Every structure is written in C-alpha cells, then in structure tokens.
A tleap script that builds the chain and sets N, CA, C and O, in Angstrom:
source leaprc.protein.ff14SB
mol = sequence {
  NMET ASN GLN PHE GLY PHE ASP LYS LEU PRO
  GLU ILE VAL ARG GLN LEU PHE GLU MET VAL
  GLU HIE ILE GLU ALA MET LEU VAL LYS MET
  GLN LYS GLY ARG GLN GLN ASN ASP GLU GLN
  HIE PHE THR ILE ALA GLU ALA ALA GLU TYR
  LEU ASN VAL THR VAL ALA ALA PRO TYR ALA
  MET THR SER ARG ARG LEU ILE PRO PHE ASN
  LYS PRO GLY LYS ARG LEU TYR PHE LEU LYS
  THR ASP TRP THR ASN CGLY
}
set mol.1.N position { 21.144 -2.969 -27.071 }
set mol.1.CA position { 22.076 -2.893 -25.962 }
set mol.1.C position { 23.410 -2.377 -26.491 }
set mol.1.O position { 23.864 -2.788 -27.559 }
set mol.2.N position { 24.018 -1.496 -25.754 }
set mol.2.CA position { 25.299 -0.914 -26.160 }
set mol.2.C position { 26.423 -1.935 -26.043 }
set mol.2.O position { 26.468 -2.733 -25.107 }
set mol.3.N position { 27.310 -1.890 -26.997 }
set mol.3.CA position { 28.496 -2.730 -26.930 }
set mol.3.C position { 29.516 -2.047 -26.030 }
set mol.3.O position { 29.668 -0.826 -26.059 }
set mol.4.N position { 30.194 -2.825 -25.253 }
set mol.4.CA position { 31.232 -2.266 -24.393 }
set mol.4.C position { 32.389 -3.241 -24.323 }
set mol.4.O position { 32.238 -4.448 -24.508 }
set mol.5.N position { 33.531 -2.678 -24.052 }
set mol.5.CA position { 34.721 -3.501 -23.952 }
set mol.5.C position { 34.954 -3.979 -22.533 }
set mol.5.O position { 34.336 -3.497 -21.583 }
set mol.6.N position { 35.843 -4.920 -22.412 }
set mol.6.CA position { 36.176 -5.480 -21.113 }
set mol.6.C position { 36.671 -4.405 -20.154 }
set mol.6.O position { 36.445 -4.498 -18.947 }
set mol.7.N position { 37.341 -3.391 -20.678 }
set mol.7.CA position { 37.891 -2.326 -19.839 }
set mol.7.C position { 36.782 -1.506 -19.159 }
set mol.7.O position { 37.039 -0.865 -18.140 }
set mol.8.N position { 35.578 -1.514 -19.695 }
set mol.8.CA position { 34.462 -0.762 -19.104 }
set mol.8.C position { 33.637 -1.600 -18.128 }
set mol.8.O position { 32.729 -1.086 -17.475 }
set mol.9.N position { 33.950 -2.870 -18.032 }
set mol.9.CA position { 33.175 -3.779 -17.188 }
set mol.9.C position { 33.099 -3.349 -15.721 }
set mol.9.O position { 32.004 -3.378 -15.158 }
set mol.10.N position { 34.195 -2.952 -15.071 }
set mol.10.CA position { 34.087 -2.535 -13.664 }
set mol.10.C position { 33.122 -1.350 -13.468 }
set mol.10.O position { 32.355 -1.327 -12.506 }
set mol.11.N position { 33.163 -0.387 -14.368 }
set mol.11.CA position { 32.267 0.769 -14.269 }
set mol.11.C position { 30.814 0.364 -14.466 }
set mol.11.O position { 29.930 0.866 -13.772 }
set mol.12.N position { 30.563 -0.525 -15.392 }
set mol.12.CA position { 29.198 -0.995 -15.650 }
set mol.12.C position { 28.673 -1.785 -14.461 }
set mol.12.O position { 27.512 -1.625 -14.082 }
set mol.13.N position { 29.495 -2.624 -13.872 }
set mol.13.CA position { 29.093 -3.382 -12.687 }
set mol.13.C position { 28.784 -2.434 -11.532 }
set mol.13.O position { 27.814 -2.641 -10.802 }
set mol.14.N position { 29.600 -1.398 -11.361 }
set mol.14.CA position { 29.358 -0.410 -10.306 }
set mol.14.C position { 28.009 0.272 -10.522 }
set mol.14.O position { 27.243 0.448 -9.575 }
set mol.15.N position { 27.721 0.653 -11.758 }
set mol.15.CA position { 26.453 1.304 -12.069 }
set mol.15.C position { 25.275 0.371 -11.804 }
set mol.15.O position { 24.241 0.793 -11.286 }
set mol.16.N position { 25.442 -0.888 -12.161 }
set mol.16.CA position { 24.383 -1.858 -11.889 }
set mol.16.C position { 24.130 -2.006 -10.393 }
set mol.16.O position { 22.978 -2.054 -9.963 }
set mol.17.N position { 25.185 -2.077 -9.601 }
set mol.17.CA position { 25.031 -2.171 -8.151 }
set mol.17.C position { 24.305 -0.947 -7.604 }
set mol.17.O position { 23.449 -1.071 -6.728 }
set mol.18.N position { 24.642 0.233 -8.116 }
set mol.18.CA position { 23.968 1.452 -7.668 }
set mol.18.C position { 22.483 1.410 -8.014 }
set mol.18.O position { 21.638 1.811 -7.212 }
set mol.19.N position { 22.172 0.922 -9.213 }
set mol.19.CA position { 20.770 0.813 -9.614 }
set mol.19.C position { 20.017 -0.172 -8.718 }
set mol.19.O position { 18.892 0.103 -8.302 }
set mol.20.N position { 20.623 -1.295 -8.426 }
set mol.20.CA position { 19.996 -2.293 -7.565 }
set mol.20.C position { 19.771 -1.722 -6.166 }
set mol.20.O position { 18.710 -1.931 -5.579 }
set mol.21.N position { 20.753 -1.009 -5.631 }
set mol.21.CA position { 20.594 -0.390 -4.317 }
set mol.21.C position { 19.460 0.631 -4.327 }
set mol.21.O position { 18.697 0.727 -3.366 }
set mol.22.N position { 19.354 1.379 -5.398 }
set mol.22.CA position { 18.284 2.369 -5.526 }
set mol.22.C position { 16.914 1.677 -5.574 }
set mol.22.O position { 15.967 2.124 -4.927 }
set mol.23.N position { 16.817 0.605 -6.331 }
set mol.23.CA position { 15.569 -0.147 -6.427 }
set mol.23.C position { 15.207 -0.747 -5.076 }
set mol.23.O position { 14.045 -0.712 -4.674 }
set mol.24.N position { 16.194 -1.299 -4.371 }
set mol.24.CA position { 15.941 -1.850 -3.035 }
set mol.24.C position { 15.415 -0.779 -2.089 }
set mol.24.O position { 14.470 -1.025 -1.339 }
set mol.25.N position { 16.012 0.393 -2.118 }
set mol.25.CA position { 15.567 1.490 -1.252 }
set mol.25.C position { 14.136 1.891 -1.581 }
set mol.25.O position { 13.340 2.153 -0.680 }
set mol.26.N position { 13.808 1.940 -2.864 }
set mol.26.CA position { 12.443 2.285 -3.263 }
set mol.26.C position { 11.452 1.230 -2.778 }
set mol.26.O position { 10.371 1.572 -2.298 }
set mol.27.N position { 11.808 -0.041 -2.899 }
set mol.27.CA position { 10.928 -1.117 -2.456 }
set mol.27.C position { 10.709 -1.078 -0.943 }
set mol.27.O position { 9.592 -1.290 -0.471 }
set mol.28.N position { 11.767 -0.810 -0.189 }
set mol.28.CA position { 11.650 -0.699 1.265 }
set mol.28.C position { 10.725 0.457 1.624 }
set mol.28.O position { 9.872 0.330 2.502 }
set mol.29.N position { 10.896 1.575 0.945 }
set mol.29.CA position { 10.047 2.739 1.195 }
set mol.29.C position { 8.587 2.434 0.871 }
set mol.29.O position { 7.686 2.817 1.617 }
set mol.30.N position { 8.359 1.746 -0.243 }
set mol.30.CA position { 6.987 1.377 -0.615 }
set mol.30.C position { 6.382 0.435 0.413 }
set mol.30.O position { 5.217 0.586 0.781 }
set mol.31.N position { 7.153 -0.527 0.877 }
set mol.31.CA position { 6.657 -1.490 1.869 }
set mol.31.C position { 6.305 -0.787 3.170 }
set mol.31.O position { 5.277 -1.090 3.775 }
set mol.32.N position { 7.149 0.155 3.614 }
set mol.32.CA position { 6.856 0.903 4.834 }
set mol.32.C position { 5.587 1.721 4.669 }
set mol.32.O position { 4.768 1.788 5.586 }
set mol.33.N position { 5.418 2.342 3.513 }
set mol.33.CA position { 4.215 3.114 3.238 }
set mol.33.C position { 2.973 2.241 3.245 }
set mol.33.O position { 1.924 2.643 3.746 }
set mol.34.N position { 3.096 1.052 2.689 }
set mol.34.CA position { 1.969 0.114 2.660 }
set mol.34.C position { 1.617 -0.330 4.076 }
set mol.34.O position { 0.439 -0.424 4.420 }
set mol.35.N position { 2.630 -0.604 4.901 }
set mol.35.CA position { 2.370 -1.007 6.279 }
set mol.35.C position { 1.696 0.113 7.055 }
set mol.35.O position { 0.757 -0.134 7.813 }
set mol.36.N position { 2.165 1.338 6.874 }
set mol.36.CA position { 1.540 2.470 7.555 }
set mol.36.C position { 0.117 2.651 7.075 }
set mol.36.O position { -0.774 2.942 7.873 }
set mol.37.N position { -0.111 2.484 5.787 }
set mol.37.CA position { -1.450 2.608 5.244 }
set mol.37.C position { -2.365 1.533 5.825 }
set mol.37.O position { -3.514 1.812 6.167 }
set mol.38.N position { -1.854 0.298 5.938 }
set mol.38.CA position { -2.633 -0.789 6.522 }
set mol.38.C position { -2.986 -0.493 7.973 }
set mol.38.O position { -4.074 -0.845 8.429 }
set mol.39.N position { -2.075 0.152 8.706 }
set mol.39.CA position { -2.319 0.472 10.101 }
set mol.39.C position { -3.344 1.600 10.246 }
set mol.39.O position { -3.971 1.720 11.298 }
set mol.40.N position { -3.523 2.419 9.225 }
set mol.40.CA position { -4.424 3.555 9.288 }
set mol.40.C position { -5.834 3.221 8.804 }
set mol.40.O position { -6.751 4.020 8.988 }
set mol.41.N position { -6.018 2.059 8.190 }
set mol.41.CA position { -7.302 1.706 7.607 }
set mol.41.C position { -7.855 0.405 8.177 }
set mol.41.O position { -7.103 -0.499 8.543 }
set mol.42.N position { -9.172 0.327 8.245 }
set mol.42.CA position { -9.866 -0.928 8.503 }
set mol.42.C position { -10.117 -1.614 7.166 }
set mol.42.O position { -10.433 -0.947 6.180 }
set mol.43.N position { -9.983 -2.916 7.122 }
set mol.43.CA position { -10.474 -3.680 5.985 }
set mol.43.C position { -11.979 -3.843 6.178 }
set mol.43.O position { -12.515 -3.429 7.206 }
set mol.44.N position { -12.651 -4.424 5.231 }
set mol.44.CA position { -14.099 -4.630 5.353 }
set mol.44.C position { -14.423 -5.517 6.554 }
set mol.44.O position { -15.389 -5.268 7.275 }
set mol.45.N position { -13.613 -6.549 6.763 }
set mol.45.CA position { -13.838 -7.451 7.900 }
set mol.45.C position { -13.603 -6.736 9.237 }
set mol.45.O position { -14.360 -6.920 10.190 }
set mol.46.N position { -12.543 -5.916 9.293 }
set mol.46.CA position { -12.262 -5.162 10.519 }
set mol.46.C position { -13.354 -4.128 10.786 }
set mol.46.O position { -13.727 -3.893 11.936 }
set mol.47.N position { -13.863 -3.516 9.723 }
set mol.47.CA position { -14.942 -2.543 9.880 }
set mol.47.C position { -16.187 -3.222 10.423 }
set mol.47.O position { -16.849 -2.693 11.317 }
set mol.48.N position { -16.509 -4.390 9.886 }
set mol.48.CA position { -17.673 -5.139 10.360 }
set mol.48.C position { -17.509 -5.505 11.832 }
set mol.48.O position { -18.446 -5.383 12.621 }
set mol.49.N position { -16.323 -5.951 12.188 }
set mol.49.CA position { -16.065 -6.300 13.592 }
set mol.49.C position { -16.178 -5.064 14.484 }
set mol.49.O position { -16.772 -5.130 15.560 }
set mol.50.N position { -15.617 -3.950 14.047 }
set mol.50.CA position { -15.668 -2.709 14.825 }
set mol.50.C position { -17.112 -2.252 15.032 }
set mol.50.O position { -17.482 -1.789 16.110 }
set mol.51.N position { -17.919 -2.391 13.977 }
set mol.51.CA position { -19.324 -1.979 14.054 }
set mol.51.C position { -20.224 -3.043 14.678 }
set mol.51.O position { -21.396 -2.792 14.959 }
set mol.52.N position { -19.660 -4.238 14.893 }
set mol.52.CA position { -20.396 -5.367 15.451 }
set mol.52.C position { -21.579 -5.745 14.558 }
set mol.52.O position { -22.707 -5.913 15.022 }
set mol.53.N position { -21.281 -5.874 13.255 }
set mol.53.CA position { -22.278 -6.260 12.263 }
set mol.53.C position { -21.679 -7.332 11.368 }
set mol.53.O position { -20.497 -7.653 11.486 }
set mol.54.N position { -22.490 -7.888 10.473 }
set mol.54.CA position { -21.973 -8.864 9.518 }
set mol.54.C position { -21.113 -8.150 8.476 }
set mol.54.O position { -21.165 -6.927 8.348 }
set mol.55.N position { -20.326 -8.920 7.737 }
set mol.55.CA position { -19.466 -8.339 6.713 }
set mol.55.C position { -20.299 -7.687 5.607 }
set mol.55.O position { -19.844 -6.729 4.982 }
set mol.56.N position { -21.488 -8.181 5.359 }
set mol.56.CA position { -22.338 -7.604 4.317 }
set mol.56.C position { -22.833 -6.205 4.687 }
set mol.56.O position { -23.075 -5.382 3.803 }
set mol.57.N position { -22.984 -5.932 5.966 }
set mol.57.CA position { -23.545 -4.651 6.411 }
set mol.57.C position { -22.717 -3.435 5.977 }
set mol.57.O position { -23.301 -2.470 5.484 }
set mol.58.N position { -21.386 -3.434 6.135 }
set mol.58.CA position { -20.624 -2.264 5.654 }
set mol.58.C position { -20.767 -2.025 4.150 }
set mol.58.O position { -20.751 -0.878 3.704 }
set mol.59.N position { -20.905 -3.099 3.362 }
set mol.59.CA position { -21.140 -2.917 1.924 }
set mol.59.C position { -22.442 -2.154 1.696 }
set mol.59.O position { -22.488 -1.218 0.898 }
set mol.60.N position { -23.494 -2.556 2.398 }
set mol.60.CA position { -24.784 -1.875 2.263 }
set mol.60.C position { -24.680 -0.432 2.740 }
set mol.60.O position { -25.245 0.470 2.123 }
set mol.61.N position { -23.955 -0.213 3.841 }
set mol.61.CA position { -23.805 1.137 4.388 }
set mol.61.C position { -23.038 2.048 3.426 }
set mol.61.O position { -23.366 3.227 3.287 }
set mol.62.N position { -22.016 1.497 2.761 }
set mol.62.CA position { -21.249 2.323 1.827 }
set mol.62.C position { -22.055 2.614 0.561 }
set mol.62.O position { -21.952 3.704 -0.001 }
set mol.63.N position { -22.843 1.663 0.116 }
set mol.63.CA position { -23.631 1.913 -1.100 }
set mol.63.C position { -24.676 3.003 -0.855 }
set mol.63.O position { -25.078 3.703 -1.784 }
set mol.64.N position { -25.115 3.146 0.407 }
set mol.64.CA position { -26.062 4.217 0.757 }
set mol.64.C position { -25.353 5.448 1.312 }
set mol.64.O position { -25.994 6.405 1.745 }
set mol.65.N position { -23.996 5.410 1.292 }
set mol.65.CA position { -23.164 6.526 1.769 }
set mol.65.C position { -23.456 6.874 3.235 }
set mol.65.O position { -23.477 8.047 3.609 }
set mol.66.N position { -23.677 5.850 4.053 }
set mol.66.CA position { -23.955 6.064 5.470 }
set mol.66.C position { -22.684 6.138 6.313 }
set mol.66.O position { -22.687 6.694 7.412 }
set mol.67.N position { -21.601 5.572 5.787 }
set mol.67.CA position { -20.329 5.593 6.506 }
set mol.67.C position { -19.240 6.055 5.550 }
set mol.67.O position { -19.330 5.797 4.350 }
set mol.68.N position { -18.200 6.741 6.059 }
set mol.68.CA position { -17.103 7.186 5.194 }
set mol.68.C position { -16.220 6.007 4.774 }
set mol.68.O position { -15.983 5.087 5.557 }
set mol.69.N position { -15.742 6.047 3.540 }
set mol.69.CA position { -14.890 4.965 3.036 }
set mol.69.C position { -13.998 5.472 1.922 }
set mol.69.O position { -14.212 6.551 1.369 }
set mol.70.N position { -12.984 4.666 1.602 }
set mol.70.CA position { -12.088 4.908 0.468 }
set mol.70.C position { -12.153 3.678 -0.408 }
set mol.70.O position { -12.301 2.560 0.087 }
set mol.71.N position { -12.043 3.880 -1.708 }
set mol.71.CA position { -12.028 2.744 -2.627 }
set mol.71.C position { -10.962 2.968 -3.689 }
set mol.71.O position { -11.274 3.310 -4.829 }
set mol.72.N position { -9.676 2.769 -3.303 }
set mol.72.CA position { -8.599 2.939 -4.288 }
set mol.72.C position { -8.433 1.677 -5.125 }
set mol.72.O position { -7.480 0.924 -4.927 }
set mol.73.N position { -9.334 1.445 -6.040 }
set mol.73.CA position { -9.320 0.214 -6.818 }
set mol.73.C position { -10.606 -0.548 -6.553 }
set mol.73.O position { -11.695 0.026 -6.557 }
set mol.74.N position { -10.469 -1.832 -6.327 }
set mol.74.CA position { -11.653 -2.665 -6.138 }
set mol.74.C position { -12.011 -2.903 -4.679 }
set mol.74.O position { -13.125 -3.342 -4.391 }
set mol.75.N position { -11.111 -2.630 -3.760 }
set mol.75.CA position { -11.355 -2.923 -2.349 }
set mol.75.C position { -11.800 -1.688 -1.592 }
set mol.75.O position { -11.406 -0.564 -1.904 }
set mol.76.N position { -12.630 -1.926 -0.590 }
set mol.76.CA position { -13.068 -0.846 0.295 }
set mol.76.C position { -12.147 -0.762 1.497 }
set mol.76.O position { -11.744 -1.781 2.056 }
set mol.77.N position { -11.820 0.452 1.886 }
set mol.77.CA position { -11.037 0.698 3.095 }
set mol.77.C position { -11.719 1.801 3.882 }
set mol.77.O position { -12.371 2.681 3.320 }
set mol.78.N position { -11.556 1.735 5.181 }
set mol.78.CA position { -12.181 2.700 6.060 }
set mol.78.C position { -11.105 3.342 6.919 }
set mol.78.O position { -10.399 2.647 7.649 }
set mol.79.N position { -10.976 4.641 6.840 }
set mol.79.CA position { -9.962 5.363 7.579 }
set mol.79.C position { -10.313 5.317 9.066 }
set mol.79.O position { -11.384 5.768 9.471 }
set mol.80.N position { -9.411 4.774 9.870 }
set mol.80.CA position { -9.682 4.609 11.295 }
set mol.80.C position { -9.939 5.933 11.986 }
set mol.80.O position { -10.739 5.990 12.920 }
set mol.81.N position { -9.284 6.996 11.556 }
set mol.81.CA position { -9.500 8.288 12.211 }
set mol.81.C position { -10.894 8.836 11.962 }
set mol.81.O position { -11.353 9.707 12.702 }
set mol.82.N position { -11.582 8.341 10.926 }
set mol.82.CA position { -12.972 8.752 10.704 }
set mol.82.C position { -13.897 8.145 11.768 }
set mol.82.O position { -14.986 8.664 12.016 }
set mol.83.N position { -13.463 7.053 12.389 }
set mol.83.CA position { -14.330 6.320 13.301 }
set mol.83.C position { -13.854 6.329 14.749 }
set mol.83.O position { -14.627 6.049 15.665 }
set mol.84.N position { -12.589 6.650 14.948 }
set mol.84.CA position { -12.016 6.585 16.298 }
set mol.84.C position { -11.382 7.923 16.649 }
set mol.84.O position { -11.417 8.870 15.864 }
set mol.85.N position { -10.814 7.980 17.819 }
set mol.85.CA position { -10.094 9.188 18.242 }
set mol.85.C position { -8.627 9.123 17.874 }
set mol.85.O position { -7.860 9.972 18.329 }
set mol.86.N position { -8.206 8.187 17.094 }
set mol.86.CA position { -6.793 8.105 16.747 }
set mol.86.C position { -6.564 7.155 15.722 }
set mol.86.O position { -5.423 6.958 15.306 }
savepdb mol mol.pdb
quit
C-alpha cells in the first residue's frame, strides 16, 4: 500500500467515493440484467408447469434434445420465446 500524507487524504477519500459509486452502479446494472434474464426464462419448475408435466419430465426431454434449453452452468433454463409468442 502506498504511503500518503495527511494533505492527500481528501483526494484519496474522493477517489474512494468515486470507486464505491462505480461499483454500486455496476451492481445495479447486474441486478437489472439478472431480473430481465429471469423474466425471459422458465426455470425447470416453471417449464414443467407450462408443459403440464412432472418436474422430472423436462429433464428427460432435454437429455433427448426434444425441447430447446440453455444450461449456463449447472441449472437448466428455457427461453420463453422458444415456447410462447412473447
């Protein structure tokens, strides 16, 4: 960590506040993106409800590639526009 004198303290505090504001803005943007993403996708339970089947059925359908899906990590998501008109 850099040594600084008391005379530089106001400038350092200002820079820290700017960094915190920047981080807050990034977090808000990420949260909005996550909410929009959640609104655009069915979870496995929502997909099962939409298809009127058990929760196990969409897993079987995806393993046989019978329905479109996304798997960004360990969870399955289903793009609503693939199944609906909007």
